[in-house]
A tleap script that builds the chain and sets N, CA, C and O, in Angstrom:
source leaprc.protein.ff14SB
mol = sequence {
  NMET PRO SER GLY GLU GLN ALA PRO ILE THR
  SER ILE GLY ASN LEU PRO LEU ASN SER ALA
  VAL THR LEU LYS ASN VAL LEU GLY VAL PRO
  SER PHE LYS VAL ASP LEU MET SER VAL SER
  ARG VAL THR ARG ASP LEU ASN CYS LEU VAL
  THR PHE PHE PRO HIE TRP CYS ILE LEU GLN
  ASP LEU THR THR ARG THR THR ILE GLY LEU
  GLY GLU CGLN
}
set mol.1.N position { -49.120 19.035 -34.524 }
set mol.1.CA position { -48.509 19.286 -33.229 }
set mol.1.C position { -47.999 17.965 -32.698 }
set mol.1.O position { -48.421 16.910 -33.172 }
set mol.2.N position { -47.099 17.994 -31.722 }
set mol.2.CA position { -46.529 16.762 -31.192 }
set mol.2.C position { -47.556 15.784 -30.673 }
set mol.2.O position { -47.351 14.572 -30.738 }
set mol.3.N position { -48.674 16.304 -30.151 }
set mol.3.CA position { -49.706 15.423 -29.569 }
set mol.3.C position { -50.580 14.773 -30.648 }
set mol.3.O position { -51.375 13.882 -30.349 }
set mol.4.N position { -50.432 15.222 -31.911 }
set mol.4.CA position { -51.279 14.704 -32.971 }
set mol.4.C position { -52.526 15.565 -33.212 }
set mol.4.O position { -53.239 15.378 -34.198 }
set mol.5.N position { -52.779 16.509 -32.297 }
set mol.5.CA position { -53.919 17.410 -32.482 }
set mol.5.C position { -53.648 18.364 -33.643 }
set mol.5.O position { -52.515 18.534 -34.094 }
set mol.6.N position { -54.733 18.976 -34.104 }
set mol.6.CA position { -54.601 19.972 -35.169 }
set mol.6.C position { -55.161 21.283 -34.675 }
set mol.6.O position { -56.083 21.310 -33.860 }
set mol.7.N position { -54.593 22.387 -35.178 }
set mol.7.CA position { -55.096 23.722 -34.852 }
set mol.7.C position { -55.445 24.395 -36.161 }
set mol.7.O position { -54.623 24.422 -37.077 }
set mol.8.N position { -56.642 24.939 -36.269 }
set mol.8.CA position { -57.045 25.545 -37.543 }
set mol.8.C position { -56.299 26.828 -37.836 }
set mol.8.O position { -56.117 27.674 -36.960 }
set mol.9.N position { -55.864 26.964 -39.092 }
set mol.9.CA position { -55.276 28.206 -39.595 }
set mol.9.C position { -56.417 29.046 -40.120 }
set mol.9.O position { -57.157 28.616 -41.005 }
set mol.10.N position { -56.564 30.245 -39.579 }
set mol.10.CA position { -57.692 31.095 -39.977 }
set mol.10.C position { -57.296 32.205 -40.944 }
set mol.10.O position { -58.160 32.849 -41.540 }
set mol.11.N position { -55.995 32.430 -41.102 }
set mol.11.CA position { -55.575 33.476 -42.039 }
set mol.11.C position { -54.135 33.228 -42.468 }
set mol.11.O position { -53.371 32.537 -41.793 }
set mol.12.N position { -53.789 33.812 -43.609 }
set mol.12.CA position { -52.416 33.803 -44.103 }
set mol.12.C position { -52.143 35.219 -44.601 }
set mol.12.O position { -52.919 35.792 -45.365 }
set mol.13.N position { -51.005 35.770 -44.140 }
set mol.13.CA position { -50.719 37.146 -44.550 }
set mol.13.C position { -49.283 37.528 -44.319 }
set mol.13.O position { -48.448 36.683 -43.998 }
set mol.14.N position { -48.998 38.788 -44.481 }
set mol.14.CA position { -47.660 39.317 -44.294 }
set mol.14.C position { -47.565 39.993 -42.927 }
set mol.14.O position { -48.524 40.615 -42.471 }
set mol.15.N position { -46.406 39.869 -42.274 }
set mol.15.CA position { -46.199 40.427 -40.944 }
set mol.15.C position { -44.919 41.246 -40.956 }
set mol.15.O position { -43.828 40.682 -41.039 }
set mol.16.N position { -45.034 42.582 -40.874 }
set mol.16.CA position { -43.817 43.411 -40.803 }
set mol.16.C position { -43.166 43.251 -39.435 }
set mol.16.O position { -43.819 43.422 -38.405 }
set mol.17.N position { -41.866 42.920 -39.428 }
set mol.17.CA position { -41.117 42.850 -38.183 }
set mol.17.C position { -40.585 44.231 -37.802 }
set mol.17.O position { -40.498 44.584 -36.626 }
set mol.18.N position { -40.238 44.990 -38.821 }
set mol.18.CA position { -39.811 46.404 -38.645 }
set mol.18.C position { -40.007 47.083 -39.984 }
set mol.18.O position { -40.642 46.515 -40.872 }
set mol.19.N position { -39.473 48.289 -40.151 }
set mol.19.CA position { -39.710 49.029 -41.384 }
set mol.19.C position { -38.994 48.414 -42.574 }
set mol.19.O position { -39.333 48.738 -43.712 }
set mol.20.N position { -38.020 47.544 -42.359 }
set mol.20.CA position { -37.232 46.980 -43.461 }
set mol.20.C position { -37.525 45.511 -43.710 }
set mol.20.O position { -37.234 45.009 -44.796 }
set mol.21.N position { -38.085 44.817 -42.750 }
set mol.21.CA position { -38.231 43.356 -42.859 }
set mol.21.C position { -39.684 42.938 -42.679 }
set mol.21.O position { -40.332 43.302 -41.697 }
set mol.22.N position { -40.184 42.169 -43.642 }
set mol.22.CA position { -41.556 41.639 -43.571 }
set mol.22.C position { -41.512 40.131 -43.808 }
set mol.22.O position { -40.900 39.655 -44.764 }
set mol.23.N position { -42.173 39.392 -42.920 }
set mol.23.CA position { -42.311 37.948 -43.113 }
set mol.23.C position { -43.536 37.725 -43.992 }
set mol.23.O position { -44.590 38.314 -43.756 }
set mol.24.N position { -43.395 36.877 -44.999 }
set mol.24.CA position { -44.496 36.616 -45.937 }
set mol.24.C position { -45.150 35.275 -45.642 }
set mol.24.O position { -44.498 34.369 -45.122 }
set mol.25.N position { -46.405 35.143 -45.962 }
set mol.25.CA position { -47.173 33.905 -45.805 }
set mol.25.C position { -47.186 33.400 -44.366 }
set mol.25.O position { -47.034 32.206 -44.112 }
set mol.26.N position { -47.369 34.327 -43.430 }
set mol.26.CA position { -47.446 33.976 -42.014 }
set mol.26.C position { -48.826 33.360 -41.759 }
set mol.26.O position { -49.842 33.876 -42.225 }
set mol.27.N position { -48.846 32.264 -41.022 }
set mol.27.CA position { -50.076 31.565 -40.727 }
set mol.27.C position { -50.690 32.097 -39.423 }
set mol.27.O position { -50.003 32.210 -38.408 }
set mol.28.N position { -51.975 32.420 -39.463 }
set mol.28.CA position { -52.684 32.886 -38.272 }
set mol.28.C position { -53.390 31.709 -37.592 }
set mol.28.O position { -54.245 31.056 -38.189 }
set mol.29.N position { -53.021 31.451 -36.346 }
set mol.29.CA position { -53.615 30.342 -35.579 }
set mol.29.C position { -54.073 30.919 -34.226 }
set mol.29.O position { -53.325 30.876 -33.250 }
set mol.30.N position { -55.300 31.458 -34.174 }
set mol.30.CA position { -55.763 32.152 -32.971 }
set mol.30.C position { -55.779 31.276 -31.703 }
set mol.30.O position { -55.687 31.805 -30.595 }
set mol.31.N position { -55.891 29.980 -31.849 }
set mol.31.CA position { -55.954 29.139 -30.649 }
set mol.31.C position { -54.592 29.012 -29.949 }
set mol.31.O position { -54.530 28.571 -28.802 }
set mol.32.N position { -53.517 29.390 -30.621 }
set mol.32.CA position { -52.203 29.356 -29.976 }
set mol.32.C position { -52.091 30.542 -28.997 }
set mol.32.O position { -52.492 31.660 -29.317 }
set mol.33.N position { -51.550 30.282 -27.824 }
set mol.33.CA position { -51.408 31.323 -26.808 }
set mol.33.C position { -50.101 32.078 -26.944 }
set mol.33.O position { -49.904 33.107 -26.298 }
set mol.34.N position { -49.206 31.571 -27.782 }
set mol.34.CA position { -47.899 32.220 -28.036 }
set mol.34.C position { -47.690 32.318 -29.551 }
set mol.34.O position { -48.332 31.603 -30.321 }
set mol.35.N position { -46.795 33.203 -29.964 }
set mol.35.CA position { -46.423 33.292 -31.363 }
set mol.35.C position { -45.216 32.397 -31.603 }
set mol.35.O position { -44.259 32.414 -30.828 }
set mol.36.N position { -45.261 31.632 -32.654 }
set mol.36.CA position { -44.154 30.736 -33.004 }
set mol.36.C position { -43.552 31.191 -34.334 }
set mol.36.O position { -44.252 31.708 -35.205 }
set mol.37.N position { -42.246 30.989 -34.470 }
set mol.37.CA position { -41.564 31.374 -35.690 }
set mol.37.C position { -40.622 30.225 -36.077 }
set mol.37.O position { -39.881 29.708 -35.240 }
set mol.38.N position { -40.662 29.841 -37.348 }
set mol.38.CA position { -39.753 28.834 -37.866 }
set mol.38.C position { -38.430 29.486 -38.176 }
set mol.38.O position { -38.335 30.248 -39.138 }
set mol.39.N position { -37.401 29.213 -37.391 }
set mol.39.CA position { -36.096 29.820 -37.591 }
set mol.39.C position { -35.544 29.398 -38.959 }
set mol.39.O position { -34.955 30.210 -39.672 }
set mol.40.N position { -35.735 28.147 -39.314 }
set mol.40.CA position { -35.248 27.651 -40.607 }
set mol.40.C position { -35.857 28.433 -41.750 }
set mol.40.O position { -35.155 28.827 -42.681 }
set mol.41.N position { -37.170 28.664 -41.686 }
set mol.41.CA position { -37.835 29.395 -42.772 }
set mol.41.C position { -37.391 30.860 -42.809 }
set mol.41.O position { -37.157 31.411 -43.884 }
set mol.42.N position { -37.276 31.481 -41.649 }
set mol.42.CA position { -36.857 32.888 -41.601 }
set mol.42.C position { -35.456 33.067 -42.191 }
set mol.42.O position { -35.212 33.981 -42.979 }
set mol.43.N position { -34.538 32.173 -41.794 }
set mol.43.CA position { -33.172 32.312 -42.306 }
set mol.43.C position { -33.103 32.101 -43.808 }
set mol.43.O position { -32.310 32.753 -44.488 }
set mol.44.N position { -33.924 31.197 -44.336 }
set mol.44.CA position { -33.978 31.006 -45.802 }
set mol.44.C position { -34.628 32.196 -46.505 }
set mol.44.O position { -34.085 32.730 -47.473 }
set mol.45.N position { -35.776 32.598 -46.017 }
set mol.45.CA position { -36.551 33.669 -46.675 }
set mol.45.C position { -35.825 35.015 -46.635 }
set mol.45.O position { -35.866 35.771 -47.606 }
set mol.46.N position { -35.169 35.313 -45.530 }
set mol.46.CA position { -34.503 36.601 -45.359 }
set mol.46.C position { -33.011 36.551 -45.639 }
set mol.46.O position { -32.326 37.569 -45.536 }
set mol.47.N position { -32.492 35.361 -45.996 }
set mol.47.CA position { -31.055 35.176 -46.218 }
set mol.47.C position { -30.258 35.767 -45.070 }
set mol.47.O position { -29.403 36.633 -45.259 }
set mol.48.N position { -30.562 35.276 -43.868 }
set mol.48.CA position { -29.937 35.841 -42.679 }
set mol.48.C position { -29.513 34.724 -41.727 }
set mol.48.O position { -29.810 33.550 -41.948 }
set mol.49.N position { -28.815 35.115 -40.669 }
set mol.49.CA position { -28.467 34.189 -39.598 }
set mol.49.C position { -29.129 34.688 -38.340 }
set mol.49.O position { -29.425 35.876 -38.213 }
set mol.50.N position { -29.362 33.778 -37.403 }
set mol.50.CA position { -29.958 34.127 -36.114 }
set mol.50.C position { -29.032 33.633 -35.021 }
set mol.50.O position { -28.632 32.469 -35.005 }
set mol.51.N position { -28.695 34.537 -34.105 }
set mol.51.CA position { -27.873 34.175 -32.960 }
set mol.51.C position { -28.729 34.334 -31.715 }
set mol.51.O position { -29.342 35.380 -31.503 }
set mol.52.N position { -28.768 33.284 -30.888 }
set mol.52.CA position { -29.574 33.297 -29.689 }
set mol.52.C position { -28.756 33.568 -28.459 }
set mol.52.O position { -27.643 33.062 -28.320 }
set mol.53.N position { -29.308 34.375 -27.550 }
set mol.53.CA position { -28.728 34.662 -26.246 }
set mol.53.C position { -29.774 34.272 -25.211 }
set mol.53.O position { -30.900 33.936 -25.580 }
set mol.54.N position { -29.427 34.308 -23.894 }
set mol.54.CA position { -30.389 33.826 -22.911 }
set mol.54.C position { -31.788 34.461 -22.968 }
set mol.54.O position { -32.780 33.771 -22.731 }
set mol.55.N position { -31.883 35.746 -23.273 }
set mol.55.CA position { -33.201 36.398 -23.258 }
set mol.55.C position { -33.533 37.177 -24.519 }
set mol.55.O position { -34.531 37.896 -24.553 }
set mol.56.N position { -32.714 37.047 -25.559 }
set mol.56.CA position { -32.970 37.768 -26.788 }
set mol.56.C position { -32.231 37.081 -27.940 }
set mol.56.O position { -31.429 36.170 -27.734 }
set mol.57.N position { -32.525 37.544 -29.149 }
set mol.57.CA position { -31.804 37.027 -30.339 }
set mol.57.C position { -31.609 38.168 -31.348 }
set mol.57.O position { -32.287 39.193 -31.280 }
set mol.58.N position { -30.694 37.977 -32.261 }
set mol.58.CA position { -30.396 38.978 -33.267 }
set mol.58.C position { -30.448 38.310 -34.646 }
set mol.58.O position { -29.950 37.198 -34.826 }
set mol.59.N position { -31.054 38.998 -35.608 }
set mol.59.CA position { -31.084 38.536 -36.999 }
set mol.59.C position { -30.109 39.416 -37.779 }
set mol.59.O position { -30.179 40.643 -37.697 }
set mol.60.N position { -29.198 38.795 -38.536 }
set mol.60.CA position { -28.222 39.541 -39.298 }
set mol.60.C position { -28.212 39.071 -40.745 }
set mol.60.O position { -28.320 37.877 -41.022 }
set mol.61.N position { -28.081 40.020 -41.660 }
set mol.61.CA position { -27.956 39.720 -43.064 }
set mol.61.C position { -26.699 38.863 -43.287 }
set mol.61.O position { -25.633 39.179 -42.757 }
set mol.62.N position { -26.821 37.780 -44.069 }
set mol.62.CA position { -25.688 36.876 -44.268 }
set mol.62.C position { -24.525 37.530 -45.033 }
set mol.62.O position { -23.359 37.238 -44.765 }
set mol.63.N position { -24.839 38.390 -45.958 }
set mol.63.CA position { -23.795 38.994 -46.779 }
set mol.63.C position { -23.077 40.121 -46.069 }
set mol.63.O position { -21.847 40.171 -46.066 }
set mol.64.N position { -23.839 41.036 -45.459 }
set mol.64.CA position { -23.251 42.232 -44.877 }
set mol.64.C position { -23.073 42.147 -43.360 }
set mol.64.O position { -22.361 42.966 -42.779 }
set mol.65.N position { -23.697 41.190 -42.727 }
set mol.65.CA position { -23.719 41.033 -41.279 }
set mol.65.C position { -24.362 42.221 -40.558 }
set mol.65.O position { -24.174 42.390 -39.354 }
set mol.66.N position { -25.121 43.045 -41.293 }
set mol.66.CA position { -25.829 44.126 -40.630 }
set mol.66.C position { -27.053 43.570 -39.911 }
set mol.66.O position { -27.650 42.588 -40.351 }
set mol.67.N position { -27.411 44.194 -38.828 }
set mol.67.CA position { -28.553 43.778 -38.027 }
set mol.67.C position { -29.837 44.120 -38.766 }
set mol.67.O position { -30.051 45.266 -39.161 }
set mol.68.N position { -30.693 43.114 -38.950 }
set mol.68.CA position { -31.988 43.390 -39.609 }
set mol.68.C position { -33.153 43.180 -38.627 }
set mol.68.O position { -34.301 43.481 -38.955 }
set mol.69.N position { -32.856 42.665 -37.428 }
set mol.69.CA position { -33.918 42.514 -36.451 }
set mol.69.C position { -33.386 42.036 -35.103 }
set mol.69.O position { -32.330 41.409 -35.019 }
set mol.70.N position { -34.124 42.340 -34.078 }
set mol.70.CA position { -33.828 41.900 -32.708 }
set mol.70.C position { -35.114 41.300 -32.158 }
set mol.70.O position { -36.215 41.755 -32.468 }
set mol.71.N position { -34.953 40.280 -31.343 }
set mol.71.CA position { -36.121 39.661 -30.716 }
set mol.71.C position { -35.880 39.492 -29.237 }
set mol.71.O position { -34.756 39.243 -28.800 }
set mol.72.N position { -36.956 39.632 -28.459 }
set mol.72.CA position { -36.895 39.453 -27.008 }
set mol.72.C position { -37.744 38.280 -26.589 }
set mol.72.O position { -38.694 37.915 -27.282 }
set mol.73.N position { -37.406 37.680 -25.447 }
set mol.73.CA position { -38.197 36.597 -24.891 }
set mol.73.C position { -39.508 37.152 -24.410 }
set mol.73.O position { -40.344 36.408 -23.897 }
savepdb mol mol.pdb
quit
């Protein structure tokens, strides 16, 4: 973390975002009060792009530009 502190990872698993998309090797860190997502890793793993808006974002397949996920703040 930026402060140099460490937070223990207590689990590693898969996290379905919806019926079509699952994030693999997600790290479980119970001491975090919010969920964090690496945009770089998601775009590589899912071969997608992410567009951010003020209160939400959209994940789209790079090849077809179909929507594969939506996120809210």
